[in-house]
N, CA, C and O atoms as CSV, one atom per row, in Angstrom:
chain,resi,resn,atom,element,x,y,z
A,1,UNK,N,N,92.052,-21.739,93.781
A,1,UNK,CA,C,93.315,-22.364,93.447
A,1,UNK,C,C,93.097,-23.872,93.291
A,1,UNK,O,O,92.221,-24.450,93.935
A,2,UNK,N,N,93.883,-24.488,92.450
A,2,UNK,CA,C,93.731,-25.918,92.209
A,2,UNK,C,C,94.288,-26.724,93.369
A,2,UNK,O,O,95.032,-26.214,94.206
A,3,UNK,N,N,93.908,-27.996,93.398
A,3,UNK,CA,C,94.391,-28.884,94.466
A,3,UNK,C,C,95.922,-28.964,94.456
A,3,UNK,O,O,96.548,-29.062,95.511
A,4,UNK,N,N,96.507,-28.924,93.288
A,4,UNK,CA,C,97.966,-28.976,93.163
A,4,UNK,C,C,98.627,-27.810,93.892
A,4,UNK,O,O,99.713,-27.962,94.453
A,5,UNK,N,N,97.984,-26.663,93.886
A,5,UNK,CA,C,98.568,-25.452,94.468
A,5,UNK,C,C,97.996,-25.105,95.840
A,5,UNK,O,O,98.198,-23.993,96.327
A,6,UNK,N,N,97.288,-26.036,96.464
A,6,UNK,CA,C,96.624,-25.710,97.727
A,6,UNK,C,C,97.593,-25.379,98.864
A,6,UNK,O,O,97.191,-24.720,99.824
A,7,UNK,N,N,98.839,-25.810,98.790
A,7,UNK,CA,C,99.826,-25.497,99.832
A,7,UNK,C,C,100.663,-24.270,99.490
A,7,UNK,O,O,101.683,-24.004,100.126
A,8,UNK,N,N,100.225,-23.531,98.484
A,8,UNK,CA,C,100.935,-22.324,98.072
A,8,UNK,C,C,100.070,-21.099,98.317
A,8,UNK,O,O,98.844,-21.153,98.220
A,9,UNK,N,N,100.728,-20.002,98.633
A,9,UNK,CA,C,100.052,-18.728,98.840
A,9,UNK,C,C,100.500,-17.746,97.764
A,9,UNK,O,O,101.654,-17.769,97.337
A,10,UNK,N,N,99.597,-16.896,97.335
A,10,UNK,CA,C,99.987,-15.823,96.427
A,10,UNK,C,C,100.841,-14.834,97.208
A,10,UNK,O,O,100.918,-14.898,98.435
A,11,UNK,N,N,101.469,-13.935,96.496
A,11,UNK,CA,C,102.285,-12.918,97.149
A,11,UNK,C,C,101.450,-12.112,98.144
A,11,UNK,O,O,101.890,-11.852,99.264
A,12,UNK,N,N,100.263,-11.726,97.737
A,12,UNK,CA,C,99.388,-10.930,98.616
A,12,UNK,C,C,98.994,-11.721,99.863
A,12,UNK,O,O,98.997,-11.182,100.970
A,13,UNK,N,N,98.657,-12.996,99.681
A,13,UNK,CA,C,98.259,-13.819,100.820
A,13,UNK,C,C,99.438,-14.071,101.755
A,13,UNK,O,O,99.278,-14.044,102.976
A,14,UNK,N,N,100.617,-14.316,101.192
A,14,UNK,CA,C,101.815,-14.535,102.018
A,14,UNK,C,C,102.153,-13.259,102.799
A,14,UNK,O,O,102.521,-13.322,103.972
A,15,UNK,N,N,102.027,-12.117,102.148
A,15,UNK,CA,C,102.298,-10.842,102.826
A,15,UNK,C,C,101.332,-10.650,103.984
A,15,UNK,O,O,101.734,-10.206,105.060
A,16,UNK,N,N,100.068,-10.979,103.777
A,16,UNK,CA,C,99.077,-10.858,104.843
A,16,UNK,C,C,99.414,-11.786,105.999
A,16,UNK,O,O,99.341,-11.382,107.160
A,17,UNK,N,N,99.781,-13.021,105.696
A,17,UNK,CA,C,100.137,-13.987,106.743
A,17,UNK,C,C,101.336,-13.522,107.553
A,17,UNK,O,O,101.412,-13.769,108.756
A,18,UNK,N,N,102.267,-12.852,106.899
A,18,UNK,CA,C,103.476,-12.363,107.571
A,18,UNK,C,C,103.295,-10.969,108.158
A,18,UNK,O,O,104.223,-10.411,108.743
A,19,UNK,N,N,102.103,-10.412,108.001
A,19,UNK,CA,C,101.791,-9.064,108.492
A,19,UNK,C,C,102.723,-8.023,107.875
A,19,UNK,O,O,103.197,-7.110,108.552
A,20,UNK,N,N,102.971,-8.178,106.591
A,20,UNK,CA,C,103.817,-7.264,105.813
A,20,UNK,C,C,103.058,-6.870,104.560
A,20,UNK,O,O,102.025,-7.460,104.241
A,21,UNK,N,N,103.562,-5.887,103.860
A,21,UNK,CA,C,102.976,-5.506,102.585
A,21,UNK,C,C,103.605,-6.300,101.457
A,21,UNK,O,O,104.720,-6.802,101.603
A,22,UNK,N,N,102.908,-6.424,100.328
A,22,UNK,CA,C,103.490,-7.129,99.180
A,22,UNK,C,C,104.812,-6.527,98.732
A,22,UNK,O,O,105.696,-7.245,98.264
A,23,UNK,N,N,104.951,-5.222,98.869
A,23,UNK,CA,C,106.209,-4.564,98.463
A,23,UNK,C,C,107.384,-5.078,99.293
A,23,UNK,O,O,108.495,-5.215,98.780
A,24,UNK,N,N,107.143,-5.362,100.566
A,24,UNK,CA,C,108.211,-5.900,101.416
A,24,UNK,C,C,108.693,-7.239,100.864
A,24,UNK,O,O,109.898,-7.484,100.806
A,25,UNK,N,N,107.776,-8.098,100.461
A,25,UNK,CA,C,108.168,-9.386,99.885
A,25,UNK,C,C,108.932,-9.189,98.584
A,25,UNK,O,O,109.881,-9.922,98.306
A,26,UNK,N,N,108.527,-8.208,97.787
A,26,UNK,CA,C,109.248,-7.919,96.549
A,26,UNK,C,C,110.680,-7.476,96.842
A,26,UNK,O,O,111.615,-7.887,96.156
A,27,UNK,N,N,110.843,-6.645,97.853
A,27,UNK,CA,C,112.188,-6.189,98.244
A,27,UNK,C,C,113.005,-7.364,98.751
A,27,UNK,O,O,114.176,-7.504,98.399
A,28,UNK,N,N,112.393,-8.216,99.581
A,28,UNK,CA,C,113.108,-9.389,100.088
A,28,UNK,C,C,113.556,-10.297,98.952
A,28,UNK,O,O,114.661,-10.838,98.991
A,29,UNK,N,N,112.705,-10.469,97.934
A,29,UNK,CA,C,113.099,-11.314,96.792
A,29,UNK,C,C,114.297,-10.709,96.078
A,29,UNK,O,O,115.232,-11.420,95.712
A,30,UNK,N,N,114.268,-9.405,95.881
A,30,UNK,CA,C,115.375,-8.723,95.199
A,30,UNK,C,C,116.671,-8.840,96.002
A,30,UNK,O,O,117.755,-8.967,95.433
A,31,UNK,N,N,116.545,-8.794,97.331
A,31,UNK,CA,C,117.714,-8.897,98.209
A,31,UNK,C,C,118.066,-10.341,98.542
A,31,UNK,O,O,119.096,-10.608,99.162
A,32,UNK,N,N,117.214,-11.268,98.130
A,32,UNK,CA,C,117.385,-12.700,98.420
A,32,UNK,C,C,117.480,-12.968,99.922
A,32,UNK,O,O,118.319,-13.746,100.377
A,33,UNK,N,N,116.595,-12.304,100.687
A,33,UNK,CA,C,116.622,-12.472,102.136
A,33,UNK,C,C,115.357,-13.090,102.701
A,33,UNK,O,O,115.366,-13.547,103.844
A,34,UNK,N,N,114.288,-13.121,101.956
A,34,UNK,CA,C,113.012,-13.623,102.465
A,34,UNK,C,C,112.843,-15.109,102.229
A,34,UNK,O,O,113.796,-15.814,101.896
A,35,UNK,N,N,111.616,-15.576,102.407
A,35,UNK,CA,C,111.341,-16.997,102.182
A,35,UNK,C,C,111.495,-17.372,100.706
A,35,UNK,O,O,111.376,-16.528,99.818
A,36,UNK,N,N,111.757,-18.641,100.470
A,36,UNK,CA,C,111.876,-19.148,99.100
A,36,UNK,C,C,110.542,-18.963,98.379
A,36,UNK,O,O,109.478,-19.011,98.995
A,37,UNK,N,N,110.617,-18.755,97.082
A,37,UNK,CA,C,109.415,-18.514,96.307
A,37,UNK,C,C,109.490,-19.241,94.979
A,37,UNK,O,O,110.559,-19.674,94.550
A,38,UNK,N,N,108.355,-19.366,94.344
A,38,UNK,CA,C,108.242,-20.026,93.047
A,38,UNK,C,C,107.492,-19.096,92.118
A,38,UNK,O,O,106.556,-18.416,92.539
A,39,UNK,N,N,107.891,-19.061,90.869
A,39,UNK,CA,C,107.193,-18.226,89.907
A,39,UNK,C,C,106.574,-19.126,88.842
A,39,UNK,O,O,107.261,-19.930,88.212
A,40,UNK,N,N,105.273,-18.978,88.655
A,40,UNK,CA,C,104.543,-19.711,87.617
A,40,UNK,C,C,103.999,-18.658,86.665
A,40,UNK,O,O,103.037,-17.958,86.980
A,41,UNK,N,N,104.622,-18.554,85.504
A,41,UNK,CA,C,104.265,-17.462,84.601
A,41,UNK,C,C,104.673,-16.155,85.245
A,41,UNK,O,O,105.849,-15.944,85.542
A,42,UNK,N,N,103.701,-15.272,85.464
A,42,UNK,CA,C,103.975,-14.000,86.124
A,42,UNK,C,C,103.552,-14.019,87.585
A,42,UNK,O,O,103.681,-13.016,88.287
A,43,UNK,N,N,103.052,-15.147,88.038
A,43,UNK,CA,C,102.534,-15.253,89.405
A,43,UNK,C,C,103.606,-15.761,90.355
A,43,UNK,O,O,104.212,-16.806,90.116
A,44,UNK,N,N,103.839,-15.027,91.425
A,44,UNK,CA,C,104.790,-15.430,92.461
A,44,UNK,C,C,104.018,-16.162,93.547
A,44,UNK,O,O,103.008,-15.668,94.048
A,45,UNK,N,N,104.504,-17.346,93.904
A,45,UNK,CA,C,103.864,-18.156,94.931
A,45,UNK,C,C,104.863,-18.517,96.020
A,45,UNK,O,O,106.056,-18.683,95.765
A,46,UNK,N,N,104.351,-18.635,97.234
A,46,UNK,CA,C,105.158,-19.046,98.379
A,46,UNK,C,C,104.533,-20.296,98.971
A,46,UNK,O,O,103.339,-20.309,99.271
A,47,UNK,N,N,105.322,-21.341,99.141
A,47,UNK,CA,C,104.780,-22.532,99.795
A,47,UNK,C,C,104.726,-22.280,101.292
A,47,UNK,O,O,105.583,-21.598,101.854
A,48,UNK,N,N,103.717,-22.835,101.920
A,48,UNK,CA,C,103.580,-22.680,103.368
A,48,UNK,C,C,104.812,-23.258,104.074
A,48,UNK,O,O,105.287,-22.698,105.062
A,49,UNK,N,N,105.323,-24.377,103.563
A,49,UNK,CA,C,106.508,-25.009,104.167
A,49,UNK,C,C,107.722,-24.086,104.079
A,49,UNK,O,O,108.500,-23.994,105.028
A,50,UNK,N,N,107.889,-23.402,102.944
A,50,UNK,CA,C,109.029,-22.494,102.774
A,50,UNK,C,C,108.923,-21.309,103.728
A,50,UNK,O,O,109.925,-20.862,104.286
A,51,UNK,N,N,107.716,-20.809,103.912
A,51,UNK,CA,C,107.530,-19.691,104.835
A,51,UNK,C,C,107.844,-20.133,106.257
A,51,UNK,O,O,108.525,-19.421,106.995
A,52,UNK,N,N,107.350,-21.305,106.645
A,52,UNK,CA,C,107.618,-21.803,108.002
A,52,UNK,C,C,109.102,-22.062,108.211
A,52,UNK,O,O,109.639,-21.753,109.275
A,53,UNK,N,N,109.778,-22.629,107.203
A,53,UNK,CA,C,111.217,-22.890,107.312
A,53,UNK,C,C,111.985,-21.576,107.441
A,53,UNK,O,O,112.927,-21.481,108.228
A,54,UNK,N,N,111.587,-20.571,106.678
A,54,UNK,CA,C,112.252,-19.279,106.753
A,54,UNK,C,C,112.028,-18.641,108.121
A,54,UNK,O,O,112.956,-18.092,108.714
A,55,UNK,N,N,110.795,-18.715,108.618
A,55,UNK,CA,C,110.518,-18.168,109.951
A,55,UNK,C,C,111.380,-18.859,111.000
A,55,UNK,O,O,111.935,-18.207,111.884
A,56,UNK,N,N,111.488,-20.176,110.897
A,56,UNK,CA,C,112.311,-20.936,111.844
A,56,UNK,C,C,113.768,-20.483,111.767
A,56,UNK,O,O,114.442,-20.381,112.793
A,57,UNK,N,N,114.251,-20.211,110.564
A,57,UNK,CA,C,115.646,-19.783,110.402
A,57,UNK,C,C,115.894,-18.384,110.971
A,57,UNK,O,O,117.041,-18.000,111.202
A,58,UNK,N,N,114.832,-17.632,111.195
A,58,UNK,CA,C,114.970,-16.274,111.728
A,58,UNK,C,C,114.976,-16.233,113.252
A,58,UNK,O,O,115.176,-15.171,113.841
A,59,UNK,N,N,114.761,-17.375,113.892
A,59,UNK,CA,C,114.712,-17.403,115.353
A,59,UNK,C,C,116.046,-16.975,115.958
A,59,UNK,O,O,117.118,-17.318,115.460
A,60,UNK,N,N,115.947,-16.233,117.024
A,60,UNK,CA,C,117.119,-15.772,117.757
A,60,UNK,C,C,117.023,-16.285,119.184
A,60,UNK,O,O,115.941,-16.296,119.771
A,61,UNK,N,N,118.119,-16.699,119.730
A,61,UNK,CA,C,118.141,-17.126,121.124
A,61,UNK,C,C,118.338,-15.902,122.008
A,61,UNK,O,O,119.144,-15.027,121.690
A,62,UNK,N,N,117.611,-15.837,123.109
A,62,UNK,CA,C,117.794,-14.679,123.985
A,62,UNK,C,C,119.182,-14.681,124.612
A,62,UNK,O,O,119.765,-15.733,124.875
A,63,UNK,N,N,119.678,-13.510,124.838
A,63,UNK,CA,C,120.977,-13.357,125.486
A,63,UNK,C,C,120.715,-13.258,126.982
A,63,UNK,O,O,119.952,-12.410,127.445
A,64,UNK,N,N,121.354,-14.125,127.707
A,64,UNK,CA,C,121.185,-14.089,129.158
A,64,UNK,C,C,122.097,-13.033,129.741
A,64,UNK,O,O,123.271,-12.932,129.385
A,65,UNK,N,N,121.542,-12.258,130.635
A,65,UNK,CA,C,122.389,-11.268,131.302
A,65,UNK,C,C,123.141,-11.965,132.426
A,65,UNK,O,O,122.607,-12.843,133.104
A,66,UNK,N,N,124.353,-11.568,132.602
A,66,UNK,CA,C,125.165,-12.159,133.664
A,66,UNK,C,C,124.777,-11.534,134.987
A,66,UNK,O,O,124.546,-10.329,135.094
A,67,UNK,N,N,124.714,-12.375,135.969
A,67,UNK,CA,C,124.467,-11.855,137.312
A,67,UNK,C,C,125.750,-11.211,137.819
A,67,UNK,O,O,126.855,-11.693,137.570
A,68,UNK,N,N,125.574,-10.140,138.517
A,68,UNK,CA,C,126.718,-9.478,139.132
A,68,UNK,C,C,127.129,-10.295,140.346
A,68,UNK,O,O,126.304,-10.598,141.209
A,69,UNK,N,N,128.389,-10.644,140.407
A,69,UNK,CA,C,128.920,-11.353,141.559
A,69,UNK,C,C,129.111,-10.358,142.707
A,69,UNK,O,O,129.673,-9.284,142.496
A,70,UNK,N,N,128.655,-10.696,143.917
A,70,UNK,CA,C,128.889,-9.778,145.050
A,70,UNK,C,C,130.382,-9.665,145.321
A,70,UNK,O,O,131.107,-10.657,145.256
A,71,UNK,N,N,130.826,-8.485,145.617
A,71,UNK,CA,C,132.256,-8.272,145.904
A,71,UNK,C,C,132.533,-8.142,147.370
A,71,UNK,O,O,133.684,-7.961,147.766
């Protein structure tokens, strides 16, 4: 890959980094639920920053269980 594209991953590489299959990323794109992507010709690319931002947006805060008050 060129220096210009060094911060971008191909669909296959992004899927590997996310421990998913390329088909999952294709489904996410169709549903508009996954990380932001860029298309250059027929090649789909994901910037590392976009993947990290998307991962951050998926964070969930744990739900604290309430302690039972003694009666």
